[in-house]
matplotlib code that plots the C-alpha trace (Angstrom):
import matplotlib.pyplot as plt

x = [0.0, 2.9, 3.9, 0.4, 0.2, 3.4, 2.0, -1.2, 0.8, 2.8, -0.3, -2.0, 1.2, 1.0, -2.6, -1.8, 1.2, 3.8, 7.3, 7.8, 10.7, 13.1, 16.3, 19.0, 21.6, 19.2, 18.1, 21.7, 22.6, 19.7, 20.4, 24.1, 23.4, 20.5, 20.3, 22.5, 22.8, 21.4, 17.9, 18.1, 17.2, 17.5, 14.3, 12.3, 10.9, 13.0, 11.0, 12.5, 10.7, 11.6, 11.1, 12.3, 11.7, 8.7, 7.2, 7.1, 7.9, 7.6, 9.7, 9.4, 11.9, 11.4, 14.4, 13.3, 13.1, 12.5, 13.9, 10.6, 9.7, 6.0, 5.4, 2.0, 0.2, -2.5, -5.8, -7.1, -6.6, -8.2, -5.9, -5.5, -5.0, -1.5, 0.9, 0.7, 2.6, 1.0, 2.7, -0.5, -4.3, -4.9, -2.9, -3.8, -2.7, 0.5, 1.3, 0.6, 2.9, 5.7, 5.4, 5.7, 9.0, 7.9, 9.5, 6.9, 7.2, 5.0, 5.1, 2.7, 3.4, 4.6, 1.0, -2.5, -5.3, -5.1, -1.3, -0.4, 2.4, 4.0, 3.2, 4.9, 8.1, 7.9, 7.3, 10.2, 12.4, 11.4, 12.5, 15.8, 16.2, 15.4, 18.1, 20.7, 19.8, 18.7, 20.0, 18.4, 15.4, 15.1, 11.9, 9.3, 5.6, 3.4, 0.0, -2.5, -6.2, -8.5, -6.4, -3.5, -4.8, -4.4, -1.0, 0.0, -1.1, 0.6, 3.9, 4.2, 3.3, 5.9, 8.6, 8.1, 11.7, 11.2, 8.4, 7.7, 4.0, 1.1, -2.1, -4.3, -7.3, -10.6, -8.5, -9.4, -8.4, -10.4, -7.7, -8.0, -9.8, -12.4, -13.1, -13.6, -15.6, -18.0, -18.3, -19.1, -22.0, -23.8, -23.1, -24.3, -27.6, -28.0, -27.5, -29.9, -32.7, -32.7, -30.7, -32.0, -28.6, -27.8, -24.5, -21.0, -19.9, -16.6, -14.2, -15.1, -14.3, -10.9, -10.4, -11.0, -13.1, -16.5, -18.0, -17.1, -18.6, -21.7, -22.1, -21.6, -24.2, -26.6, -26.2, -26.7, -29.9, -31.2, -30.4, -32.2, -35.3, -35.4, -35.3, -38.5, -40.6, -41.2, -40.2, -37.0, -36.1, -36.6, -34.2, -31.7, -31.7, -31.1, -28.2, -26.7, -27.1, -24.8, -22.0, -23.1, -23.4, -24.7, -27.9, -26.1, -24.5, -24.1, -21.2, -22.6, -26.1, -27.8, -27.8, -31.3, -33.2, -32.8, -36.3, -36.3, -35.9, -36.9, -34.2, -31.7, -32.5, -32.2, -28.7, -27.7, -28.9, -26.7, -23.6, -24.2, -25.2, -22.6, -19.6, -19.7, -20.7, -17.6, -15.5, -17.8, -17.1, -14.1, -11.9, -12.7, -11.8, -8.5, -7.9, -8.7, -6.3, -3.6, -4.3, -4.6, -8.2, -11.1, -9.9, -13.4, -15.9, -19.2, -19.2, -20.5, -22.0, -25.5, -27.1, -29.8, -27.1, -25.4, -28.6, -29.0, -25.5, -25.9, -26.3, -29.3, -31.4, -34.3, -34.4, -34.5, -37.3, -39.4, -39.0, -39.9, -43.0, -44.0, -43.5, -45.5, -42.5, -41.6, -38.1, -37.8, -38.5, -35.6, -33.3, -34.2, -33.4, -30.0, -29.4, -30.4, -28.4, -25.1, -22.1, -19.0, -15.6, -12.3, -9.2, -6.5, -3.7, -5.7, -6.6, -2.9, -2.1, -4.7, -3.7, -0.1, -1.3, -2.6, -4.2, -3.5, -1.9, -2.6, 1.1, 1.6, 5.0, 4.4, 1.6, -1.3, -4.1, -6.9, -9.6, -12.9, -16.1, -19.2, -21.1, -18.6, -20.2, -17.1, -14.8, -17.3, -16.6, -16.9, -13.4, -12.2, -13.9, -12.1, -8.7, -9.3, -10.3, -7.2, -5.0, -6.8, -6.2, -2.4, -2.5, -1.5, -4.6, -2.5, -0.8, -4.0, -6.5, -9.4, -11.2, -14.4, -15.8, -19.6, -20.0, -21.1, -18.6, -15.5, -12.4, -14.5, -12.2, -11.4, -7.8, -8.2, -9.4, -6.6, -4.0, -5.5, -5.3, -1.8, -0.6, -2.4, -0.2, 2.9, 2.0, 1.8, 5.2, 6.8, 5.5, 4.7, 1.2, -2.2, -3.5, -6.9, -5.7, -8.3, -11.2, -13.6, -14.3, -10.6, -10.0, -12.9, -11.6, -8.1, -9.4, -11.6, -8.7, -6.9, -9.3, -11.8, -9.5, -8.7, -12.2, -14.1, -16.9, -17.4, -15.1, -17.1, -15.1, -17.5, -17.6, -18.6, -18.5, -19.0, -20.9, -19.1, -17.5, -19.5, -16.8, -13.6, -10.4, -7.1, -3.6, -2.3, 1.3]
y = [0.0, 2.3, 2.4, 3.2, 6.1, 7.5, 7.4, 9.2, 11.9, 12.3, 12.6, 15.1, 17.2, 17.1, 18.3, 21.2, 22.3, 21.4, 20.2, 16.7, 16.0, 13.2, 12.1, 13.6, 11.0, 8.1, 9.6, 10.0, 6.5, 5.0, 7.2, 6.4, 2.7, 2.4, 5.2, 6.9, 10.7, 10.6, 10.3, 12.7, 16.4, 18.2, 19.2, 18.2, 15.2, 14.1, 12.9, 10.7, 9.8, 8.1, 5.0, 1.4, -1.0, 0.9, 1.4, 4.9, 5.1, 7.5, 7.5, 9.9, 9.8, 12.2, 13.7, 11.9, 8.4, 5.8, 2.9, 1.5, 1.6, 1.3, -0.1, 0.9, -1.0, 0.9, -0.5, -1.3, 1.2, 0.6, 0.4, 3.7, 5.7, 7.1, 5.0, 6.9, 5.8, 6.3, 5.9, 6.0, 5.9, 9.6, 12.8, 13.0, 9.5, 10.1, 13.3, 11.6, 8.7, 10.9, 13.2, 10.0, 9.1, 6.4, 6.3, 5.7, 4.1, 2.9, 1.9, 2.6, -0.9, -1.1, -1.9, -1.1, -3.7, -7.0, -6.4, -8.6, -10.2, -6.8, -5.5, -8.4, -7.7, -3.9, -3.6, -5.8, -3.9, -0.7, -2.3, -3.2, 0.3, 1.8, -0.5, 0.6, 4.3, 5.0, 2.1, -1.0, -0.3, -2.0, -3.5, -3.1, -3.1, -3.9, -2.3, -1.5, -1.0, -3.2, -4.8, -3.4, -5.6, -8.8, -7.5, -6.9, -10.4, -11.8, -9.9, -11.3, -14.9, -14.8, -12.9, -13.6, -12.6, -9.1, -8.0, -7.7, -7.2, -6.6, -4.5, -5.5, -3.2, -4.0, -6.6, -9.2, -11.9, -14.7, -14.8, -14.3, -17.6, -17.5, -13.8, -14.2, -17.4, -15.6, -12.7, -15.3, -16.6, -13.3, -12.7, -16.2, -15.6, -12.1, -13.4, -16.3, -14.7, -11.1, -10.8, -13.9, -15.4, -12.6, -11.4, -12.9, -13.2, -14.9, -14.8, -11.2, -8.8, -7.0, -4.2, -0.9, -2.4, -1.0, -4.5, -4.6, -1.2, -2.3, -5.4, -3.3, -0.7, -3.5, -5.1, -1.7, -1.2, -4.6, -4.0, -0.6, -2.1, -4.9, -2.4, -0.9, -4.0, -6.1, -9.2, -7.6, -6.4, -9.8, -11.3, -8.5, -9.5, -13.1, -12.1, -10.0, -12.8, -15.1, -12.6, -11.5, -7.9, -6.1, -4.1, -0.9, 1.4, 5.1, 5.9, 7.8, 6.5, 4.3, 0.6, -0.5, -2.6, -6.3, -6.7, -3.6, -5.7, -3.0, -0.7, -3.5, -4.3, -0.6, -0.5, -3.8, -2.4, 0.7, -1.5, -3.5, -0.6, 2.0, -0.2, -3.9, -4.2, -2.2, -5.0, -7.8, -6.5, -4.3, -5.7, -9.3, -8.6, -7.2, -10.2, -12.7, -10.9, -11.1, -14.7, -16.0, -17.1, -17.5, -18.4, -18.9, -21.8, -22.8, -26.5, -28.4, -25.3, -25.8, -22.4, -23.5, -24.3, -20.9, -19.1, -21.0, -20.0, -16.4, -13.5, -12.3, -15.4, -14.0, -10.9, -12.9, -15.2, -12.2, -10.2, -13.3, -13.8, -10.2, -10.2, -13.4, -15.2, -18.8, -18.9, -22.7, -22.3, -19.8, -21.9, -24.9, -22.9, -22.0, -25.7, -26.8, -24.2, -25.3, -24.7, -22.7, -24.3, -22.5, -22.5, -24.5, -22.1, -19.1, -20.8, -21.5, -17.9, -16.6, -19.2, -17.9, -14.3, -15.2, -17.8, -18.0, -20.9, -19.6, -19.7, -16.2, -16.3, -12.7, -10.8, -9.7, -7.3, -6.9, -4.2, -4.2, -2.2, -4.3, -2.7, -3.3, -4.3, -4.4, -6.5, -8.2, -8.7, -12.5, -12.3, -12.0, -15.3, -17.0, -15.7, -16.6, -20.1, -20.9, -19.3, -21.5, -24.6, -23.9, -23.3, -19.6, -18.0, -16.6, -14.3, -13.0, -10.5, -9.0, -5.8, -4.4, -0.9, -0.6, 1.6, 1.3, 1.8, 0.2, 1.1, 3.8, 4.2, 7.5, 8.5, 8.0, 4.4, 3.7, 5.1, 3.2, -0.1, 0.7, 1.3, -1.8, -3.8, -1.9, -2.8, -6.5, -6.3, -4.5, -6.7, -10.1, -9.9, -8.8, -8.5, -6.6, -4.2, -5.3, -4.7, -2.4, -0.3, 0.4, 1.0, 3.5, 5.3, 5.6, 6.7, 9.3, 10.6, 11.6, 14.5, 15.9, 16.5, 12.8, 11.6, 12.8, 10.4, 8.9, 5.9, 2.8, -0.4, -3.2, -6.8, -8.6, -12.1, -12.4, -15.2, -17.9, -16.9, -18.7, -19.8, -20.5, -21.6, -22.0, -22.9, -26.1, -27.1]
z = [0.0, 0.7, -3.0, -4.0, -1.6, -3.0, -6.5, -5.3, -3.7, -6.9, -9.0, -6.6, -6.8, -10.6, -10.5, -8.2, -10.2, -7.5, -8.2, -6.8, -4.4, -5.2, -3.7, -6.0, -5.0, -5.6, -8.9, -10.1, -9.2, -11.1, -14.1, -14.4, -13.9, -16.3, -18.9, -21.4, -21.3, -24.9, -23.4, -20.5, -20.6, -17.3, -15.7, -18.7, -20.7, -23.6, -26.7, -29.3, -32.5, -35.8, -37.8, -37.3, -40.2, -41.5, -38.0, -36.5, -32.9, -29.9, -26.8, -23.8, -21.0, -18.0, -16.2, -13.0, -14.7, -12.1, -14.2, -15.4, -19.1, -20.1, -23.6, -25.0, -27.8, -29.6, -30.9, -34.3, -37.1, -40.5, -43.5, -45.3, -42.1, -41.1, -39.1, -35.9, -32.7, -29.3, -25.9, -23.8, -24.2, -23.4, -22.7, -19.0, -18.3, -20.2, -18.3, -14.9, -15.6, -16.9, -13.8, -11.7, -13.4, -15.9, -19.4, -22.1, -25.6, -28.4, -32.0, -34.8, -36.1, -39.8, -41.0, -39.9, -39.7, -37.9, -37.7, -34.8, -36.7, -37.4, -33.9, -32.1, -34.2, -34.1, -30.4, -29.5, -32.1, -30.2, -26.9, -28.4, -29.8, -26.4, -24.8, -27.4, -27.3, -23.8, -21.7, -20.2, -18.0, -14.6, -15.8, -18.6, -18.2, -21.3, -21.7, -24.4, -25.4, -27.6, -30.3, -28.2, -25.4, -27.4, -28.6, -25.0, -23.9, -26.9, -26.3, -22.8, -24.0, -26.7, -24.9, -21.2, -20.2, -21.5, -19.2, -15.5, -15.8, -18.2, -18.3, -21.3, -21.3, -23.1, -24.9, -27.4, -24.9, -26.4, -29.1, -32.8, -33.8, -31.0, -31.7, -35.4, -35.0, -32.7, -35.2, -37.9, -35.9, -35.8, -39.5, -40.4, -38.6, -40.1, -43.6, -43.2, -41.2, -42.5, -45.7, -47.5, -48.0, -50.4, -48.8, -48.7, -45.1, -45.7, -48.7, -49.0, -51.8, -51.6, -49.2, -51.0, -53.7, -54.6, -54.2, -50.5, -50.0, -51.8, -49.6, -46.5, -47.5, -48.4, -45.0, -43.3, -45.3, -44.4, -40.7, -40.7, -42.4, -39.8, -37.0, -38.2, -37.4, -34.3, -36.1, -37.4, -33.9, -32.4, -35.0, -34.4, -30.8, -31.7, -34.0, -31.2, -28.6, -30.7, -30.1, -26.6, -27.8, -24.7, -24.5, -23.4, -25.8, -24.9, -22.5, -19.5, -19.9, -17.2, -17.9, -19.1, -16.5, -16.8, -18.1, -20.4, -23.5, -25.9, -24.8, -24.8, -28.4, -29.5, -28.0, -29.7, -33.0, -32.3, -31.7, -34.8, -37.2, -36.0, -35.1, -35.4, -39.0, -40.0, -38.5, -39.9, -43.4, -43.7, -40.9, -41.9, -45.5, -44.4, -42.2, -44.9, -47.3, -44.6, -43.7, -47.2, -46.9, -44.4, -40.9, -39.4, -39.3, -37.8, -38.6, -35.6, -33.9, -32.4, -32.3, -29.9, -27.4, -28.2, -27.3, -24.1, -23.0, -24.1, -21.7, -23.8, -23.9, -21.9, -24.0, -27.3, -26.1, -24.8, -28.0, -30.2, -28.1, -28.3, -32.1, -32.6, -34.1, -33.7, -32.2, -32.7, -36.4, -36.8, -34.7, -36.8, -39.9, -38.5, -37.7, -41.2, -43.1, -44.8, -42.7, -43.4, -43.3, -42.8, -44.9, -42.9, -43.8, -42.7, -39.4, -38.8, -39.4, -37.0, -34.5, -34.6, -34.4, -31.8, -29.6, -25.9, -23.9, -20.4, -19.3, -17.8, -16.1, -14.9, -13.2, -15.5, -14.6, -17.1, -17.2, -19.1, -19.2, -18.6, -21.5, -24.3, -27.6, -29.8, -27.5, -25.2, -21.5, -22.0, -23.6, -20.0, -19.1, -22.0, -20.9, -17.3, -18.2, -20.1, -17.5, -14.9, -16.9, -16.8, -13.0, -13.2, -11.7, -8.9, -11.5, -13.0, -11.7, -13.7, -13.0, -14.4, -14.8, -14.9, -17.9, -21.5, -24.3, -25.7, -23.6, -21.9, -18.9, -17.1, -16.7, -13.0, -13.4, -15.8, -13.4, -10.5, -12.5, -13.5, -10.0, -8.8, -11.2, -10.1, -6.5, -7.4, -9.3, -6.4, -3.6, -5.2, -3.7, -4.9, -1.3, -1.5, -4.2, -6.8, -4.4, -6.3, -3.3, -2.7, -6.4, -6.6, -3.5, -5.0, -8.4, -6.7, -4.7, -7.9, -8.3, -10.7, -13.6, -13.9, -12.9, -16.0, -14.7, -11.3, -10.7, -11.4, -10.6, -9.8, -8.7, -11.9, -13.4, -17.1, -18.7, -20.7, -24.0, -26.7, -29.1, -27.1, -28.8, -27.1, -28.1, -26.7, -26.4]

ax = plt.figure().add_subplot(projection="3d")
ax.plot(x, y, z, "-o")
ax.set_aspect("equal")
plt.show()
């Protein structure tokens, strides 16, 4: 707890404009032992930027560097956008960590899209560059958001000796195969039940082609038309349930009541129409081109069982009843429909980049909002289950924030989670540090500037991830 209180004092000093007091002798000893003068600017933060093997990078080293390097992995960026490096998820979090003495680094990766292969290489290349240019850190912490969450977890799985701890946030922790299989289930039900089997959902047209844009626009039109009828809304709820898309969309809004099925469906429609369909079409097309084929399948999947395991089962049954639709008939249609097989080479690619084996080696703390409809909270259940199977549950803690939105954390919540991980790395114990009440108190103590919304850590247990797939040694 002492280390966490020091961190809080440092942040409060930052917010009040005070200069923090450090021991000059201790600071000089750490600097000479760990860091080259190339990376130190007196009483300031030194920023280095450039390009390594096609990947742009950003490094920031404060004059009071404490010996810890924090490596940030950013989220999904659609192809065609600039390759932009990030060293933190938001400017306030970045400033607080620099003020507290942490060096920060991050790569753009040399490609956008599902660029895990490139990210794993480029982030390690950046660590090697930091070592050669600035000196060897005492320890390195990996962290990242969304696709950066799966990259973070992948980095520590593939390079366990390079990291002391990891903080994957809103991460795709079910792994690539499980995630894209689950996305296929919703697309399969949408095409059959609403689009009349008129749309390609795998082996998609090329990224950037007019054909892909036409298919996406047609799907959006079908979805919008379905939303205008009770029968269509019931089927949208069924489609959403197969991916466990939550019935909560707008960040800052109250969560709909557990029996407010109409509001839940409206929110699921918002997730699908505004966000998820972009990935179902454009991101899948990019992935298929990268993997050399379709990496997803639904052979052997029983959609009646999937609905029974879904968090939205009651909603679906209620809306079907209200609409006068026969749910069994639609489930039978899904059962009878021809299945989709995967291309083995594409599966192998996605398995490599990446599926998880549960062998942690180092402390890992995850954080997820409960109302995330892009990377659902059930990803955490999948990750925890494979970690448990390897006997490493003592190294893993998972925290949840009760809020709608993808990666919708406040800077105060992020900093609290970060320091919780640092406490575990420093002491070798979690103790009660992941207790939601304690974390909310610590986040709140950081002040109104960093608490852009009330701290909302909560005790929460996700339902089962519907399409798990794990790497086995």
